[in-house]
N, C-alpha and C positions, 0 to 999 in steps of 0.2 A: 434567622431566630430559629430555624428548624434544628440547627445543631445543638440547641440547648433545651429542646422540648423534653417533656417527660418520657421516660423509658421503662421498660419493664424492671422489676425488682432485682432480677439477676444481674443487671449491668451495673458496674461501679462506676463512680465519679471519675472523670478525666484525671483528676487530681488525687486520686486515691486507687489506683488500679493494681499496682503491684504490691502483694503482701510483704515483700522484702523491703520496700521503700518506707522506712519508718520515720522519716523526717519531712518537713515540708520541701526542702531542697531535693530529696530523694523522690518524691511524688512528682514535682515539676519536671525533674530529669527524665523520670520514667515516661511522663505524657509527651514530652518533646521528642522522645526516641520512637514513640508509637505513632506511625502515620495516621492512624484512625482517630487520634485525639488532638492532633496538631490544630485542626479547624476549631475545635473547642476552645483551646488555648488563645487563638487568634480573636474569637468573639469575646473571650474573657477580657483580654487585653484591650479591645475596642470599647468595651462597656466600661471598663475602669477608666480609660482615658476621657470618655464622654462624661463620666460621673464627675471626675476631677475638674473638667472645664465647667460644668454647671455649679459646682461648689468651689470655684477658685477663690471667690471672696472669703469663704471660711478658711481656706488653707492660708490665706494671707493673714487674716485674723489671728490663726494660731502662731504663726511665726512672730507676729508683732508682740502678742501677748508674752510669748515664751522668752523673748529677747529683751523687752523692755520692762517687764512686771517681774520682780524677784519672787512674788508669791507663786508664780506659774513657771518658774524656770525648769521645774521637773518635767514639764509637757514633753520636751524632746525625748524623754526616756520612756514615756508611756506607750507609743506605737511598738517600740522594740520589745518591750515587756509583753504586750499582747501578742506579738508574733512567737514569743517563747511560750506562752500559754497554747497558742494555735499548734505549736511544733509538738507540744506534750500530747494534744488532742490527736494529731495525726499519727502518733505511735500506736495508737489503738486499732489501726488497720483500716481496710476499705470501707467507704460509706456508700451504700447503693443509692442510686438516684430513684427517689419514690415520693411523689406528691410534693407539695410545697409551692407550686406555681401560684395558686390563689393567694396564699399567705404572702408570698413574696411581692406580687403585684400590689396587695394592699399596703404593704410597708412602703413601697416604692412610690406609690400614689400619694400617700400620706407625707412622705418626705419631700417629694417634688412640689406639692401643694404649699407646704411650709416654707419652702424655698422661694417660691413665686410670692408668697405673702410678704416675706422679709425684704424683698426688693423695694417696694414703696414704704414699707415700715421697717427700717433697719433695726432689727433686734438680733445681734450676733448670736445670743445665747440659743434662741430657738433654731437658728439656721445651723448652729454647731450640732445640737441634738438631732436635727434632721438628717445631717450627714452620717451620723452613727447608724441611725435607723434605716437610711437608705443602703448602706453597706450591708446590713443585716438582711434587708429585702433581697439585694442582689444575689447574696449567697443562696437564698431559698429559691430564687427562680432559676439560677444556673444549675444548682446542684442538689435540690430538694430538700424537704423538712428534716430528713436524717442529719445532712450536713449542718444545717443551722442548729439543730440539737446538740451536735457534737462540739461545735465551735462557739457555743452562745457566750461563753465567759470571755473569750477573746474580745468580742465585740463589746461586751458590757464594760469591760476594763478600760475602753477607750474614753468612757466618760470622765475619767479622772484627769484627762488632758484638756478638758474644756473649761475656759475661765468663766467665772460666775459674774452675773451682771453687777455693775458697781453699786447700784442701790442695795441689792441683796447682801452683796459682800459687806457693805457699811452696817446693815442692820444686824449682821451676825457678828461682826468684828467689835463694834462699839460696846455691847454687853460684855463681850469677852474681855475686853481693856479694862472696864470697870471691876470685873470679877477678879482679874488678875491683880489689880491694885489693891483691892480690899483684902484678899487672902495674904498677898505678900506683906502688906503693912501689919496686919494682925499677928503673922508669924514672926517678922523682925521686933515688933514691939514684945511679944512674948519671950524673946531670946536676948533681950537686953539691949536692942538698937532702938532707941526712941525715934519714931517716925511720925510726921504730921502730914495726913493725907488730905488732899483738897481735889477731889474728882480723880483724875488720872495722873495727878502730880503729887510726888512724895518728896517731903523736905526732910533731909537727915540732918544730924548734929553738924554745926559749922556752916549753916546755910547751904548745904550741898543739895542740890535739886536733882531729882530723877523723875523723869516723865515716862509713863508707858504709852508709847506710840501705837498707831495702829499696826505697824509692822511687828510689834511684839505682842499682839493680842492672841497669839496662838493659832492663827488660821493656817499658817503653813504647817505647823506640827499636826493639826487637825486633818488637813488634806492629806499629808504624807501617811498618817497612821490609818486613815480610812483605806486608803489603797493597799497599805501593808496587810491589815486585818483581813480585808476582802480576799487577798491572795492566799493568806493562811487558811481561811475558811474554805476556800475552794480546793485547796490541795490536800488539806488533812483528812485522814480517813477515820471520822468521827461522827456521832449522831448530829441531827439537825440542830438541837437546841445548843450544842457544843459550838457549832459554827456561828449561829445567831449571836450567842453571848460574846464570842471573839470579835464579831464584826461590831457590835455596840460598844464594846470596851475601848474602841478608838477614842470616843469622846472623853471619858474620864483620864485615860492615859495621856492624851495630848494636853488636857487642861492641867494636870499634875505636873508634866514635864515643863510647861510654860510657867507655871507658878514657881517652880523651883529655880528656873532661870532667872526670873525677876528677883527673887530672894537672894540668889547668889550674886547678881548684879549689886544689889544693895549691900551686901557684906563686902564686896571688893571696893565699892566706893567709900565705905565707912572705914574699914580696917587696913585697907591697902593703899589705893591711889585711884581717884576717879578716872584718870587716863587708861587704866587697864580695863575699864567697863565701856569702851567705845572702839569704834574702827574694827581692825582685824581681830583684836581681842575679843570683841563682843561676838563676832562671827564664829570664833573658835568655840566660845562659850556655847553658843547655840548648837553646835555640832556635838559637843559633849553631853549637853542635855538631851539630844536625840538619842544618844546611847543609853542615857537614864531611861528614857521612854521604852527602849528596846528591852532593857532589863525588867522593867515593869512587865512587858507583854510576856517575856520568858517566864516570869514568876507565875503570871496567870495560866499559861499553858501548863506549867508544871503542876500547879494546883488542881486544875481541872483533870489532868491525866491521873493523878493520885486519887481524886474523887470517884473517877469512873472505874478504876481498878478496885477500889473498896467496894463499889456497888455491885461489881460483877460477882457471880457465884463462883466458889472455889471449884477448879477442874477436878474431876474424878480420875483416879488413876488405877490401873489394874493392880491387884494384890501383889505386893514384892517388888513393884516396878515404879515406886513414887518418884525416884530421882531420874529415870531413864527418859531421855528425850525432852527434858524440861529445858526451855529456853527463856531467857530474860526477855520482858515485854520491850518493844521498841517505841521510841518517842513518835507521836503522831503528827506533830506539826512540822511545816517545811523548814523551820528554824533549828530543827534537830534537838530540840530541848524536852 
């Protein structure tokens, strides 16, 4: 443990020693080549192996949920996206080891206590949260508070890979099912397609029945857009209120995209053929409506950017040089819009 103790502020983290190593892979390569840092890497590997062994049930739970439940099939991508964010953070340069031991030990202690609690009381959701908290605590213990501050979003983003408890998922999905049925039936009635709604079941002309199942409640869109808007808010160079607004817009965007999907399904069943509203056609329809949601997010970013530019005071130019050096404003979001 002596190899990971606190050091003076002038010493850099073993994984951030070379200013030229601007990627995670470069930092690791630089640390492997430096004999003075190899023991630190061995300690890091040992800690991660022990941590993985203690939370092996959580890792098994992740794999099972990601492979068996389509609502969480995106979970395999989340760790790689988190690594991408960590790689972006690594490009900012070395992080000095300074403080963080107490904070890290507290986080690790809480994570291990929750893990021990979930052995007699199997609550996978709590154990999964403890795993993320423990990883953050391990980072603080080994590399200090500065490293945790630098890489905090990479740890936070891992939350999006955690499956919700079944009871909580149902309590959220059921109202969304009803909302999608109500709004979709109202839209179709207003556009000339008579619909008789009974709960989540809608009856179209010709006794064609359409049921808004739990899988069509919009939870998948909501989870996906929450992760996307969180990434946009983190990467965009805009005020705090702009980022908060982008994050909270995931809810109306996901609901709008899902309602549009239900309405489109009703139109296909009424005007075309019910067989084109099921199976692979229904899956393709869902992908297209995800694109519609991205278009809404695009429009929101565009509108907010224009609002900020209108609020900014006009730049003053020296006399006779109004046009010299003037550049067009760049888009602020990672979407490039």
